[in-house]
C-alpha positions in Angstrom: 22.3 16.4 -25.9 24.3 16.5 -22.6 21.9 19.1 -21.3 19.0 16.8 -22.2 20.6 13.8 -20.5 21.4 15.8 -17.4 17.8 17.1 -17.2 16.3 13.6 -17.6 18.7 12.1 -15.0 17.8 14.9 -12.6 14.1 14.4 -13.1 14.3 10.7 -12.6 16.4 11.2 -9.5 13.9 13.7 -8.0 10.9 11.4 -8.8 12.6 8.4 -7.2 13.6 10.5 -4.2 9.9 11.5 -3.7 8.8 7.9 -4.0 11.4 6.7 -1.5 10.7 9.5 1.0 6.9 9.2 1.2 6.7 5.6 2.5 9.4 6.5 5.1 7.1 9.3 6.4 4.1 7.0 6.4 6.0 4.2 8.2 6.6 6.6 11.1 2.9 7.2 11.6 2.1 4.0 13.5 3.6 0.8 14.6 1.9 -2.7 14.6 2.4 -6.1 16.0 0.9 -9.5 15.3 -0.2 -8.8 11.7 1.0 -12.2 10.6 0.7 -15.3 12.8 1.6 -19.0 12.4 -1.0 -21.2 14.0 -0.7 -24.8 15.2 -4.1 -26.5 14.9 -5.9 -26.9 18.2 -7.6 -30.1 19.2 -11.1 -30.7 17.8 -13.6 -28.5 19.7 -10.9 -26.1 21.0 -9.4 -22.8 19.8 -6.2 -20.9 19.8 -6.1 -17.1 20.4 -3.8 -14.2 19.6 -3.8 -10.4 19.4 -2.6 -7.8 17.0 -2.1 -4.1 17.8 -1.6 -0.7 16.2 -0.3 2.4 18.0 -0.6 5.9 16.7 2.8 7.5 16.9 1.7 11.0 15.7 0.1 13.9 17.5 -3.1 13.9 15.6 -6.0 11.4 15.2 -5.2 8.7 12.7 -7.9 7.2 10.4 -7.4 3.5 10.5 -8.7 0.3 8.9 -7.9 -3.3 8.9 -7.6 -5.5 5.8 -8.2 -9.3 5.9 -5.3 -10.4 3.7 -5.2 -14.2 3.8 -5.6 -17.4 5.7 -3.7 -20.4 4.2 -2.3 -23.8 5.1 -3.5 -27.3 5.5 -5.6 -26.4 8.5 -7.7 -24.1 6.3 -8.6 -26.8 3.8 -10.6 -30.0 3.7 -14.1 -30.7 5.0 -13.7 -29.3 8.6 -11.2 -26.4 8.4 -10.5 -23.8 11.0 -13.2 -21.2 11.8 -12.1 -17.7 12.7 -13.4 -14.9 15.0 -12.1 -11.3 15.3 -13.0 -8.4 17.5 -11.4 -5.0 17.9 -11.2 -3.1 21.1 -13.1 -0.1 19.6 -16.0 -2.4 18.7 -15.9 -1.7 15.0 -14.7 -5.2 14.0 -16.8 -8.0 15.3 -17.0 -11.2 13.2 -17.5 -14.7 14.5 -17.2 -18.2 13.1 -16.1 -17.2 9.6 -14.2 -19.3 7.1 -11.3 -18.4 4.8 -13.8 -16.7 2.4 -14.0 -13.8 4.8 -10.4 -12.9 3.9 -11.5 -12.1 0.4 -13.8 -9.4 1.8 -13.4 -5.6 2.2 -11.4 -3.7 4.7 -13.1 -2.8 8.0 -12.9 0.8 9.0 -12.0 1.3 12.7 -12.4 4.3 14.9 -9.8 7.0 14.3 -6.9 6.4 16.6 -6.0 9.2 19.0 -2.5 10.4 19.6 -0.5 7.7 21.4 -3.5 5.4 21.6 -3.4 1.7 20.7 -6.2 -0.4 19.2 -6.1 -4.2 19.8 -7.7 -6.8 17.5 -8.2 -10.2 19.2 -8.3 -13.2 16.9 -9.2 -16.9 17.5 -9.1 -20.0 15.3 -11.3 -22.9 16.3 -11.3 -26.4 15.0 -14.8 -28.0 14.7 -15.3 -31.0 17.0 -16.3 -33.0 13.9 -12.8 -32.7 12.5 -11.5 -35.6 14.5 -7.9 -36.5 14.0 -7.8 -35.6 10.4 -6.1 -32.2 11.1 -3.5 -33.5 13.6 -0.3 -31.5 13.0 -1.9 -29.2 10.4 -0.9 -25.6 10.4 -2.2 -22.3 9.2 -0.9 -18.8 8.4 -3.2 -15.8 9.1 -2.5 -12.3 7.9 -4.4 -9.1 8.6 -3.0 -5.7 7.9 -3.6 -2.3 9.4 -3.8 0.6 7.0 -4.1 4.3 7.5 -3.7 7.7 5.9 -1.4 10.3 7.2 -2.8 12.9 9.6 -4.3 15.9 7.8 -5.4 13.9 4.8 -8.8 12.6 3.8 -9.1 8.8 4.1 -10.5 7.0 1.2 -12.0 3.5 0.8 -9.3 1.0 1.4 -9.0 -1.4 -1.6 -7.8 -5.0 -1.5 -4.0 -5.5 -1.0 -1.9 -4.5 -3.9 -4.3 -1.7 -5.1 -3.4 1.9 -4.2 -6.3 4.2 -3.4 -6.3 7.8 -4.5 -6.3 9.9 -1.3 -7.1 13.6 -1.6 -4.3 15.7 -0.1 -1.7 13.0 -0.1 -1.7 10.2 -2.7 0.3 7.8 -0.5 -1.5 5.6 1.9 0.6 3.8 4.5 0.2 0.5 2.8 1.2 1.7 -0.7 1.4 4.5 -3.1 4.8 3.7 -4.8 3.1 2.8 -8.0 1.1 6.0 -8.2 4.1 8.2 -7.4 6.3 6.4 -9.9 3.7 6.9 -12.6 3.6 10.6 -11.8 7.4 10.8 -11.9 7.6 9.0 -15.2 5.0 11.3 -16.7 7.0 14.3 -15.6 10.2 12.9 -17.1 8.4 12.2 -20.4 6.9 15.6 -20.5 10.3 17.3 -19.8 12.0 15.1 -22.4 9.4 16.0 -25.0 9.8 19.7 -24.3 13.5 19.6 -24.6 13.5 17.7 -27.8 11.0 20.1 -29.3 13.2 23.0 -28.3 16.3 21.4 -29.9 14.3 20.8 -33.1 13.2 24.5 -33.2 16.8 25.7 -32.6 18.1 23.4 -35.4 15.5 24.6 -37.9 16.3 28.2 -37.0 20.0 27.6 -37.5 19.4 25.9 -40.9 17.2 28.8 -42.0 19.9 31.3 -41.0 22.6 29.3 -42.9 20.4 29.2 -46.0 19.9 33.0 -46.0 23.6 33.9 -45.5 24.9 32.8 -49.0 22.1 34.7 -50.7 23.1 37.9 -48.9 26.8 37.3 -49.7 26.1 37.0 -53.5 23.8 40.1 -53.8 24.7 43.3 -55.7 
């Protein structure tokens, strides 16, 4: 039993170490700014602008996409809410005058980012002129997220936030992967535990069979 406990503890430790190490490698692949912004509602007929960036910190091209995560707050509700526009410096993202429903859509694949290069996404939020004073003091929170796969892997289709894609060559995308790695680790632990228990059962049966044969030999002619 001590051997079984030690083996299971070792397997759990190794699987957790793998889960902890992979996001750390992924986090070093690129750096971002402006993924979450807090907006003060502009005057009716005006807009407020901001930028978000991603920079490739590796020495290889980095497959990149951007996920529309959420737009929330009182300025995104009611009859005349904010309208949004986004454009990326590589030209792959270009949407204009969209509402909050756009944030329920799919990720937009950008051009692979070269070593040391930066891509910029410009965003704007405009309040319709018809809104009048109804949105005075209203606020909004806008979140977009860059996602990528590590250099040398094959990028897959980026799912909505919270869903981890299977990526051939490396199951851990920059935005996730802990759940998949944990399941793999747990499966390995269960398999190892089952094998050790089966071995102990075989050894116990063999010992019992040997003990049963010993008295018969001792009492023979």
